[in-house]
N, C-alpha and C positions, 0 to 999 in steps of 0.2 A: 481613438488613438490610445487612451489610457487602458482600455480593455485589452488591446493587443499587447501592451507592455505586461499586463498582469498574466495573460495567457503564456507569454514567453517566459515569465518568471516561473510559472507552474511547470513548464516543460524543462527548463534548465535546472531548477532546484526542487524537483519533484520529491526527492527523499526527505527534504526539510519541510515542505509545505503540506504534502498530502500523506496522511498516515497510512493509506493503502500502499504507497510506495515506500514508506519508511519500513513497514513490516514485510520486507522481501528478503529472500536469501542473498541477493546481490548487495543490498545495503548492509545487511548484518555481516556478510563476509568482509565488506569494505571497512566496517567498524571493528573487525576482529571478534565478533560475537557469534553466538549460536542461536538456534531456535529456542533452546531452553532459556537463554537470556531474554528472548522476546516474550516467552510465556511469563517469566518472572516480572518483566516490566509491566505487563498487563494485569498483574496481581494473581496469576495462577501459579500453582506449584510447578517446579521444573519437571518436564516430561508429561505435562497435562494432555497434550495432543497425541502422545505416543501410546496408542491403544493396541499395538500388536505388530507382527511382522508384515501384515498386509498394508499398513499405513505408511505410504511413501512420504518422503520429506516434502515434496511439492504440495501434496494434499494437506499436510500439517500446516504449512504456511497459509494455504487458502482457507482453512478452518479458522485460523486466528484472524485473518482479514475479514472473513464473512461475519464473524460474530462480534468483532470488536472495533471495526472501523466504519466511518461514514462516507468518506470520500469528498470529492470536490463539491462544495455547497453552492458554487456559482456557475456550474456547467450550463444552467438554463440561460444565463446571460451570454456565455460564449456561443451557445446554440442560436439564440435569438438575434444577436447583433453582429456576430462574426461568421455564422454558419460553420462553426468549429466546435470540436468536442475534446475535452481533456480526459483521455481514457485511463482507467486503472489497470493494474497488472493482470487482472483476471478478465479483462474485456478484449474482444477482438477489435482491432482498429479498422 
């Protein structure tokens, strides 16, 4: 029962619990921030992921998440005991 509550919390408060969801365009728009603010929060210079006109905004967010986030460290428990999975923003459900 406790694990169901934890999974529910992950789903309802994903922007606060999982850094993969924190570093999304949706969350930063909600916070009134930009991708440059995210880069700065992670210790990079503003514009670090902007390497040219071919670099789309969605790809810049994926670069930040893939290099700087870990994700849900207890997914193995959700998988084993609940047969559930807490997906990240770059995973297909």
